[in-house]
Gaussian input, Z-matrix of N, CA and C with variables (Angstrom, degrees):
# hf/3-21g

backbone

0 1
 N
 C     1     B1
 C     2     B2     1     A1
 N     3     B3     2     A2     1     D1
 C     4     B4     3     A3     2     D2
 C     5     B5     4     A4     3     D3
 N     6     B6     5     A5     4     D4
 C     7     B7     6     A6     5     D5
 C     8     B8     7     A7     6     D6
 N     9     B9     8     A8     7     D7
 C    10    B10     9     A9     8     D8
 C    11    B11    10    A10     9     D9
 N    12    B12    11    A11    10    D10
 C    13    B13    12    A12    11    D11
 C    14    B14    13    A13    12    D12
 N    15    B15    14    A14    13    D13
 C    16    B16    15    A15    14    D14
 C    17    B17    16    A16    15    D15
 N    18    B18    17    A17    16    D16
 C    19    B19    18    A18    17    D17
 C    20    B20    19    A19    18    D18
 N    21    B21    20    A20    19    D19
 C    22    B22    21    A21    20    D20
 C    23    B23    22    A22    21    D21
 N    24    B24    23    A23    22    D22
 C    25    B25    24    A24    23    D23
 C    26    B26    25    A25    24    D24
 N    27    B27    26    A26    25    D25
 C    28    B28    27    A27    26    D26
 C    29    B29    28    A28    27    D27
 N    30    B30    29    A29    28    D28
 C    31    B31    30    A30    29    D29
 C    32    B32    31    A31    30    D30
 N    33    B33    32    A32    31    D31
 C    34    B34    33    A33    32    D32
 C    35    B35    34    A34    33    D33
 N    36    B36    35    A35    34    D34
 C    37    B37    36    A36    35    D35
 C    38    B38    37    A37    36    D36
 N    39    B39    38    A38    37    D37
 C    40    B40    39    A39    38    D38
 C    41    B41    40    A40    39    D39
 N    42    B42    41    A41    40    D40
 C    43    B43    42    A42    41    D41
 C    44    B44    43    A43    42    D42
 N    45    B45    44    A44    43    D43
 C    46    B46    45    A45    44    D44
 C    47    B47    46    A46    45    D45
 N    48    B48    47    A47    46    D46
 C    49    B49    48    A48    47    D47
 C    50    B50    49    A49    48    D48
 N    51    B51    50    A50    49    D49
 C    52    B52    51    A51    50    D50
 C    53    B53    52    A52    51    D51
 N    54    B54    53    A53    52    D52
 C    55    B55    54    A54    53    D53
 C    56    B56    55    A55    54    D54
 N    57    B57    56    A56    55    D55
 C    58    B58    57    A57    56    D56
 C    59    B59    58    A58    57    D57
 N    60    B60    59    A59    58    D58
 C    61    B61    60    A60    59    D59
 C    62    B62    61    A61    60    D60
 N    63    B63    62    A62    61    D61
 C    64    B64    63    A63    62    D62
 C    65    B65    64    A64    63    D63
 N    66    B66    65    A65    64    D64
 C    67    B67    66    A66    65    D65
 C    68    B68    67    A67    66    D66
 N    69    B69    68    A68    67    D67
 C    70    B70    69    A69    68    D68
 C    71    B71    70    A70    69    D69
 N    72    B72    71    A71    70    D70
 C    73    B73    72    A72    71    D71
 C    74    B74    73    A73    72    D72
 N    75    B75    74    A74    73    D73
 C    76    B76    75    A75    74    D74
 C    77    B77    76    A76    75    D75
 N    78    B78    77    A77    76    D76
 C    79    B79    78    A78    77    D77
 C    80    B80    79    A79    78    D78
 N    81    B81    80    A80    79    D79
 C    82    B82    81    A81    80    D80
 C    83    B83    82    A82    81    D81
 N    84    B84    83    A83    82    D82
 C    85    B85    84    A84    83    D83
 C    86    B86    85    A85    84    D84
 N    87    B87    86    A86    85    D85
 C    88    B88    87    A87    86    D86
 C    89    B89    88    A88    87    D87
 N    90    B90    89    A89    88    D88
 C    91    B91    90    A90    89    D89
 C    92    B92    91    A91    90    D90
 N    93    B93    92    A92    91    D91
 C    94    B94    93    A93    92    D92
 C    95    B95    94    A94    93    D93
 N    96    B96    95    A95    94    D94
 C    97    B97    96    A96    95    D95
 C    98    B98    97    A97    96    D96
 N    99    B99    98    A98    97    D97
 C   100   B100    99    A99    98    D98
 C   101   B101   100   A100    99    D99
 N   102   B102   101   A101   100   D100
 C   103   B103   102   A102   101   D101
 C   104   B104   103   A103   102   D102
 N   105   B105   104   A104   103   D103
 C   106   B106   105   A105   104   D104
 C   107   B107   106   A106   105   D105
 N   108   B108   107   A107   106   D106
 C   109   B109   108   A108   107   D107
 C   110   B110   109   A109   108   D108
 N   111   B111   110   A110   109   D109
 C   112   B112   111   A111   110   D110
 C   113   B113   112   A112   111   D111
 N   114   B114   113   A113   112   D112
 C   115   B115   114   A114   113   D113
 C   116   B116   115   A115   114   D114
 N   117   B117   116   A116   115   D115
 C   118   B118   117   A117   116   D116
 C   119   B119   118   A118   117   D117
 N   120   B120   119   A119   118   D118
 C   121   B121   120   A120   119   D119
 C   122   B122   121   A121   120   D120
 N   123   B123   122   A122   121   D121
 C   124   B124   123   A123   122   D122
 C   125   B125   124   A124   123   D123
 N   126   B126   125   A125   124   D124
 C   127   B127   126   A126   125   D125
 C   128   B128   127   A127   126   D126
 N   129   B129   128   A128   127   D127
 C   130   B130   129   A129   128   D128
 C   131   B131   130   A130   129   D129
 N   132   B132   131   A131   130   D130
 C   133   B133   132   A132   131   D131
 C   134   B134   133   A133   132   D132
 N   135   B135   134   A134   133   D133
 C   136   B136   135   A135   134   D134
 C   137   B137   136   A136   135   D135
 N   138   B138   137   A137   136   D136
 C   139   B139   138   A138   137   D137
 C   140   B140   139   A139   138   D138
 N   141   B141   140   A140   139   D139
 C   142   B142   141   A141   140   D140
 C   143   B143   142   A142   141   D141
 N   144   B144   143   A143   142   D142
 C   145   B145   144   A144   143   D143
 C   146   B146   145   A145   144   D144
 N   147   B147   146   A146   145   D145
 C   148   B148   147   A147   146   D146
 C   149   B149   148   A148   147   D147
 N   150   B150   149   A149   148   D148
 C   151   B151   150   A150   149   D149
 C   152   B152   151   A151   150   D150
 N   153   B153   152   A152   151   D151
 C   154   B154   153   A153   152   D152
 C   155   B155   154   A154   153   D153
 N   156   B156   155   A155   154   D154
 C   157   B157   156   A156   155   D155
 C   158   B158   157   A157   156   D156
 N   159   B159   158   A158   157   D157
 C   160   B160   159   A159   158   D158
 C   161   B161   160   A160   159   D159
 N   162   B162   161   A161   160   D160
 C   163   B163   162   A162   161   D161
 C   164   B164   163   A163   162   D162
 N   165   B165   164   A164   163   D163
 C   166   B166   165   A165   164   D164
 C   167   B167   166   A166   165   D165
 N   168   B168   167   A167   166   D166
 C   169   B169   168   A168   167   D167
 C   170   B170   169   A169   168   D168
 N   171   B171   170   A170   169   D169
 C   172   B172   171   A171   170   D170
 C   173   B173   172   A172   171   D171
 N   174   B174   173   A173   172   D172
 C   175   B175   174   A174   173   D173
 C   176   B176   175   A175   174   D174
 N   177   B177   176   A176   175   D175
 C   178   B178   177   A177   176   D176
 C   179   B179   178   A178   177   D177
 N   180   B180   179   A179   178   D178
 C   181   B181   180   A180   179   D179
 C   182   B182   181   A181   180   D180
 N   183   B183   182   A182   181   D181
 C   184   B184   183   A183   182   D182
 C   185   B185   184   A184   183   D183
 N   186   B186   185   A185   184   D184
 C   187   B187   186   A186   185   D185
 C   188   B188   187   A187   186   D186
 N   189   B189   188   A188   187   D187
 C   190   B190   189   A189   188   D188
 C   191   B191   190   A190   189   D189
 N   192   B192   191   A191   190   D190
 C   193   B193   192   A192   191   D191
 C   194   B194   193   A193   192   D192
 N   195   B195   194   A194   193   D193
 C   196   B196   195   A195   194   D194
 C   197   B197   196   A196   195   D195
 N   198   B198   197   A197   196   D196
 C   199   B199   198   A198   197   D197
 C   200   B200   199   A199   198   D198
 N   201   B201   200   A200   199   D199
 C   202   B202   201   A201   200   D200
 C   203   B203   202   A202   201   D201
 N   204   B204   203   A203   202   D202
 C   205   B205   204   A204   203   D203
 C   206   B206   205   A205   204   D204
 N   207   B207   206   A206   205   D205
 C   208   B208   207   A207   206   D206
 C   209   B209   208   A208   207   D207
 N   210   B210   209   A209   208   D208
 C   211   B211   210   A210   209   D209
 C   212   B212   211   A211   210   D210
 N   213   B213   212   A212   211   D211
 C   214   B214   213   A213   212   D212
 C   215   B215   214   A214   213   D213
 N   216   B216   215   A215   214   D214
 C   217   B217   216   A216   215   D215
 C   218   B218   217   A217   216   D216
 N   219   B219   218   A218   217   D217
 C   220   B220   219   A219   218   D218
 C   221   B221   220   A220   219   D219
 N   222   B222   221   A221   220   D220
 C   223   B223   222   A222   221   D221
 C   224   B224   223   A223   222   D222
 N   225   B225   224   A224   223   D223
 C   226   B226   225   A225   224   D224
 C   227   B227   226   A226   225   D225
 N   228   B228   227   A227   226   D226
 C   229   B229   228   A228   227   D227
 C   230   B230   229   A229   228   D228
 N   231   B231   230   A230   229   D229
 C   232   B232   231   A231   230   D230
 C   233   B233   232   A232   231   D231
 N   234   B234   233   A233   232   D232
 C   235   B235   234   A234   233   D233
 C   236   B236   235   A235   234   D234
 N   237   B237   236   A236   235   D235
 C   238   B238   237   A237   236   D236
 C   239   B239   238   A238   237   D237
 N   240   B240   239   A239   238   D238
 C   241   B241   240   A240   239   D239
 C   242   B242   241   A241   240   D240
 N   243   B243   242   A242   241   D241
 C   244   B244   243   A243   242   D242
 C   245   B245   244   A244   243   D243

   B1=1.4363
   B2=1.5243
   B3=1.2910
   B4=1.4565
   B5=1.5249
   B6=1.3360
   B7=1.4609
   B8=1.5228
   B9=1.3136
   B10=1.4596
   B11=1.5151
   B12=1.3237
   B13=1.4592
   B14=1.5216
   B15=1.3169
   B16=1.4548
   B17=1.5120
   B18=1.3249
   B19=1.4585
   B20=1.5147
   B21=1.3188
   B22=1.4595
   B23=1.5288
   B24=1.3337
   B25=1.4702
   B26=1.5243
   B27=1.3322
   B28=1.4672
   B29=1.5244
   B30=1.3400
   B31=1.4610
   B32=1.5171
   B33=1.3225
   B34=1.4675
   B35=1.5273
   B36=1.3306
   B37=1.4678
   B38=1.5273
   B39=1.3262
   B40=1.4715
   B41=1.5271
   B42=1.3305
   B43=1.4652
   B44=1.5311
   B45=1.3242
   B46=1.4688
   B47=1.5228
   B48=1.3254
   B49=1.4702
   B50=1.5227
   B51=1.3370
   B52=1.4620
   B53=1.5248
   B54=1.3271
   B55=1.4654
   B56=1.5301
   B57=1.3442
   B58=1.4687
   B59=1.5281
   B60=1.3463
   B61=1.4667
   B62=1.5230
   B63=1.3182
   B64=1.4622
   B65=1.5193
   B66=1.3220
   B67=1.4573
   B68=1.5160
   B69=1.3131
   B70=1.4678
   B71=1.5265
   B72=1.3255
   B73=1.4616
   B74=1.5338
   B75=1.3244
   B76=1.4657
   B77=1.5231
   B78=1.3141
   B79=1.4646
   B80=1.5379
   B81=1.3078
   B82=1.4648
   B83=1.5260
   B84=1.3262
   B85=1.4651
   B86=1.5264
   B87=1.3356
   B88=1.4690
   B89=1.5225
   B90=1.3255
   B91=1.4653
   B92=1.5206
   B93=1.3179
   B94=1.4613
   B95=1.5331
   B96=1.3412
   B97=1.4630
   B98=1.5239
   B99=1.3209
   B100=1.4711
   B101=1.5149
   B102=1.3357
   B103=1.4746
   B104=1.5258
   B105=1.3221
   B106=1.4670
   B107=1.5263
   B108=1.3144
   B109=1.4611
   B110=1.5129
   B111=1.3236
   B112=1.4602
   B113=1.5222
   B114=1.3307
   B115=1.4597
   B116=1.5265
   B117=1.3306
   B118=1.4713
   B119=1.5260
   B120=1.3077
   B121=1.4542
   B122=1.5217
   B123=1.3011
   B124=1.4509
   B125=1.5256
   B126=1.3169
   B127=1.4659
   B128=1.5232
   B129=1.3145
   B130=1.4548
   B131=1.5252
   B132=1.3039
   B133=1.4493
   B134=1.5231
   B135=1.3068
   B136=1.4557
   B137=1.5144
   B138=1.2967
   B139=1.4569
   B140=1.5230
   B141=1.2999
   B142=1.4520
   B143=1.5195
   B144=1.3065
   B145=1.4560
   B146=1.5189
   B147=1.3091
   B148=1.4557
   B149=1.5147
   B150=1.3118
   B151=1.4583
   B152=1.5195
   B153=1.3091
   B154=1.4545
   B155=1.5284
   B156=1.3069
   B157=1.4567
   B158=1.5201
   B159=1.2977
   B160=1.4674
   B161=1.5273
   B162=1.3366
   B163=1.4663
   B164=1.5255
   B165=1.3256
   B166=1.4664
   B167=1.5174
   B168=1.3167
   B169=1.4670
   B170=1.5245
   B171=1.3263
   B172=1.4694
   B173=1.5317
   B174=1.3164
   B175=1.4612
   B176=1.5248
   B177=1.3144
   B178=1.4580
   B179=1.5235
   B180=1.3142
   B181=1.4655
   B182=1.5243
   B183=1.3206
   B184=1.4624
   B185=1.5263
   B186=1.3377
   B187=1.4606
   B188=1.5253
   B189=1.3163
   B190=1.4655
   B191=1.5267
   B192=1.3297
   B193=1.4547
   B194=1.5269
   B195=1.3324
   B196=1.4615
   B197=1.5202
   B198=1.3206
   B199=1.4594
   B200=1.5113
   B201=1.3438
   B202=1.4580
   B203=1.5283
   B204=1.3303
   B205=1.4617
   B206=1.5262
   B207=1.3272
   B208=1.4608
   B209=1.5170
   B210=1.3385
   B211=1.4634
   B212=1.5228
   B213=1.3339
   B214=1.4625
   B215=1.5239
   B216=1.3276
   B217=1.4522
   B218=1.5252
   B219=1.3278
   B220=1.4595
   B221=1.5229
   B222=1.3256
   B223=1.4647
   B224=1.5207
   B225=1.3286
   B226=1.4584
   B227=1.5234
   B228=1.3192
   B229=1.4663
   B230=1.5136
   B231=1.3472
   B232=1.4706
   B233=1.5216
   B234=1.3321
   B235=1.4722
   B236=1.5227
   B237=1.3237
   B238=1.4632
   B239=1.5175
   B240=1.3122
   B241=1.4723
   B242=1.5168
   B243=1.2963
   B244=1.4672
   B245=1.4980
   A1=108.58
   A2=116.44
   A3=121.51
   A4=108.70
   A5=115.76
   A6=121.51
   A7=109.11
   A8=116.10
   A9=120.88
   A10=109.06
   A11=116.51
   A12=121.65
   A13=108.95
   A14=116.06
   A15=121.20
   A16=106.79
   A17=116.35
   A18=121.22
   A19=110.74
   A20=115.86
   A21=120.66
   A22=107.61
   A23=117.23
   A24=118.91
   A25=113.93
   A26=117.30
   A27=118.66
   A28=111.39
   A29=116.85
   A30=120.54
   A31=110.29
   A32=116.72
   A33=120.15
   A34=110.93
   A35=115.66
   A36=118.99
   A37=110.82
   A38=116.92
   A39=120.12
   A40=110.81
   A41=116.52
   A42=119.19
   A43=111.14
   A44=116.92
   A45=119.93
   A46=110.83
   A47=115.75
   A48=120.16
   A49=109.99
   A50=117.12
   A51=121.51
   A52=110.56
   A53=117.03
   A54=121.22
   A55=110.63
   A56=116.42
   A57=119.95
   A58=111.10
   A59=116.10
   A60=119.96
   A61=112.14
   A62=116.50
   A63=120.29
   A64=113.28
   A65=116.23
   A66=119.33
   A67=112.64
   A68=116.04
   A69=120.90
   A70=109.69
   A71=115.47
   A72=121.48
   A73=110.23
   A74=114.39
   A75=119.15
   A76=110.24
   A77=117.45
   A78=121.55
   A79=110.98
   A80=117.21
   A81=120.96
   A82=110.53
   A83=117.28
   A84=120.79
   A85=110.54
   A86=117.25
   A87=121.17
   A88=110.72
   A89=116.11
   A90=119.84
   A91=111.58
   A92=116.74
   A93=121.45
   A94=110.62
   A95=116.07
   A96=120.49
   A97=111.17
   A98=117.12
   A99=120.33
   A100=110.21
   A101=116.88
   A102=119.20
   A103=111.67
   A104=116.47
   A105=120.49
   A106=110.62
   A107=116.41
   A108=119.73
   A109=112.81
   A110=116.78
   A111=120.24
   A112=112.58
   A113=117.18
   A114=120.91
   A115=112.40
   A116=117.18
   A117=120.15
   A118=110.45
   A119=114.34
   A120=119.68
   A121=108.44
   A122=115.69
   A123=120.60
   A124=109.75
   A125=117.44
   A126=119.44
   A127=110.40
   A128=115.48
   A129=120.78
   A130=109.61
   A131=114.50
   A132=120.50
   A133=109.04
   A134=116.88
   A135=121.21
   A136=108.98
   A137=115.68
   A138=120.79
   A139=108.69
   A140=115.71
   A141=119.59
   A142=108.73
   A143=115.31
   A144=120.15
   A145=109.34
   A146=114.24
   A147=120.85
   A148=108.29
   A149=116.43
   A150=119.63
   A151=108.69
   A152=116.39
   A153=121.40
   A154=112.76
   A155=116.36
   A156=119.22
   A157=111.80
   A158=114.41
   A159=120.20
   A160=109.98
   A161=117.08
   A162=119.16
   A163=110.53
   A164=115.30
   A165=119.85
   A166=112.24
   A167=117.33
   A168=122.06
   A169=107.94
   A170=118.07
   A171=119.38
   A172=110.45
   A173=115.83
   A174=120.59
   A175=113.49
   A176=118.51
   A177=120.29
   A178=112.91
   A179=117.67
   A180=120.28
   A181=111.07
   A182=116.50
   A183=121.58
   A184=112.07
   A185=118.19
   A186=120.04
   A187=111.29
   A188=116.26
   A189=119.50
   A190=110.35
   A191=116.30
   A192=120.78
   A193=110.79
   A194=117.59
   A195=120.80
   A196=110.52
   A197=117.61
   A198=121.49
   A199=111.78
   A200=117.05
   A201=120.48
   A202=111.24
   A203=116.64
   A204=119.72
   A205=111.12
   A206=116.32
   A207=119.99
   A208=110.69
   A209=116.96
   A210=120.81
   A211=110.86
   A212=116.80
   A213=120.65
   A214=111.13
   A215=116.55
   A216=120.56
   A217=110.67
   A218=117.76
   A219=121.10
   A220=111.38
   A221=117.14
   A222=121.04
   A223=110.45
   A224=117.43
   A225=121.94
   A226=113.43
   A227=117.81
   A228=121.66
   A229=110.12
   A230=117.33
   A231=118.52
   A232=110.70
   A233=116.92
   A234=119.00
   A235=110.93
   A236=115.28
   A237=120.50
   A238=108.67
   A239=115.69
   A240=121.11
   A241=108.75
   A242=115.22
   A243=119.89
   A244=110.50
   D1=139.22
   D2=-178.79
   D3=-101.52
   D4=133.79
   D5=176.93
   D6=-150.28
   D7=166.38
   D8=179.58
   D9=-109.03
   D10=131.86
   D11=176.79
   D12=-113.62
   D13=138.45
   D14=172.20
   D15=-106.87
   D16=117.61
   D17=-175.26
   D18=-105.24
   D19=140.07
   D20=170.40
   D21=-69.09
   D22=155.05
   D23=-178.78
   D24=-57.16
   D25=-38.56
   D26=-179.78
   D27=-68.32
   D28=-36.37
   D29=178.00
   D30=-67.10
   D31=-40.54
   D32=178.10
   D33=-63.11
   D34=-38.77
   D35=178.53
   D36=-64.13
   D37=-40.98
   D38=178.44
   D39=-64.53
   D40=-41.79
   D41=178.51
   D42=-66.63
   D43=-38.23
   D44=177.66
   D45=-62.33
   D46=-40.27
   D47=177.62
   D48=-63.35
   D49=-43.44
   D50=178.81
   D51=-62.58
   D52=-39.68
   D53=178.26
   D54=-60.86
   D55=-45.44
   D56=-179.26
   D57=-65.48
   D58=-44.24
   D59=-177.23
   D60=-63.31
   D61=-41.13
   D62=-174.48
   D63=-98.87
   D64=-10.93
   D65=-178.76
   D66=65.87
   D67=41.83
   D68=-178.05
   D69=-119.39
   D70=169.55
   D71=179.27
   D72=-77.94
   D73=168.26
   D74=177.47
   D75=-60.58
   D76=-41.70
   D77=179.50
   D78=-59.90
   D79=-44.96
   D80=179.71
   D81=-65.68
   D82=-40.03
   D83=179.11
   D84=-65.26
   D85=-41.57
   D86=177.61
   D87=-60.94
   D88=-48.84
   D89=-179.45
   D90=-60.40
   D91=-42.63
   D92=179.50
   D93=-62.02
   D94=-45.57
   D95=-178.55
   D96=-65.66
   D97=-40.93
   D98=179.64
   D99=-65.87
   D100=-44.90
   D101=178.53
   D102=-60.46
   D103=-43.53
   D104=-179.50
   D105=-63.82
   D106=-40.93
   D107=179.77
   D108=-67.08
   D109=-40.45
   D110=-179.97
   D111=-72.65
   D112=-29.05
   D113=-178.92
   D114=-86.61
   D115=-12.16
   D116=-176.55
   D117=-64.13
   D118=142.57
   D119=178.35
   D120=-74.28
   D121=127.58
   D122=-178.58
   D123=-91.91
   D124=145.10
   D125=179.64
   D126=-64.54
   D127=150.47
   D128=179.84
   D129=-64.86
   D130=142.83
   D131=178.07
   D132=-70.42
   D133=128.48
   D134=179.84
   D135=-110.90
   D136=127.63
   D137=179.13
   D138=-121.67
   D139=138.13
   D140=177.04
   D141=-98.72
   D142=146.37
   D143=178.32
   D144=-101.44
   D145=151.57
   D146=-179.04
   D147=-131.59
   D148=131.13
   D149=177.16
   D150=-74.48
   D151=125.28
   D152=-175.61
   D153=-98.27
   D154=1.20
   D155=179.42
   D156=89.27
   D157=-175.98
   D158=-179.39
   D159=-75.86
   D160=145.10
   D161=178.22
   D162=-65.26
   D163=147.53
   D164=-179.50
   D165=-92.47
   D166=-6.27
   D167=176.27
   D168=-130.28
   D169=152.75
   D170=177.51
   D171=-68.38
   D172=131.70
   D173=-176.41
   D174=-102.60
   D175=2.81
   D176=-176.06
   D177=-69.30
   D178=-19.95
   D179=177.88
   D180=-124.05
   D181=31.83
   D182=-174.88
   D183=-64.05
   D184=-41.25
   D185=-178.85
   D186=-65.80
   D187=-39.38
   D188=178.53
   D189=-64.98
   D190=-43.38
   D191=178.70
   D192=-62.10
   D193=-42.78
   D194=178.97
   D195=-62.06
   D196=-40.81
   D197=177.54
   D198=-63.33
   D199=-42.19
   D200=178.94
   D201=-64.69
   D202=-41.11
   D203=178.58
   D204=-64.43
   D205=-39.25
   D206=177.68
   D207=-65.30
   D208=-42.26
   D209=177.51
   D210=-60.20
   D211=-45.40
   D212=179.31
   D213=-59.91
   D214=-40.50
   D215=-179.89
   D216=-66.33
   D217=-39.69
   D218=179.46
   D219=-67.56
   D220=-35.89
   D221=179.25
   D222=-67.68
   D223=-38.77
   D224=-177.46
   D225=-76.84
   D226=-17.43
   D227=-176.72
   D228=-77.07
   D229=131.67
   D230=176.48
   D231=-67.92
   D232=150.15
   D233=-178.95
   D234=-64.55
   D235=145.67
   D236=179.20
   D237=-98.06
   D238=141.76
   D239=177.86
   D240=-101.14
   D241=138.05
   D242=178.79
   D243=-112.09

């Protein structure tokens, strides 16, 4: 497949170095670099937790309340025509 790539100067320099080291064309160096980048193992996503404090509403019946709110919304919605 043919496509156009716009390279930053530093990226072009790295590809030029790869071309010289391996004795390959720019196209081969690009493909090699893209494959290596896509196959590289990515670091695990790290998420931090934050204590949000005590809930301001009782949560023991939260699922029931959510269901009732959804039911109310469905009742208020006008019927859709297909």
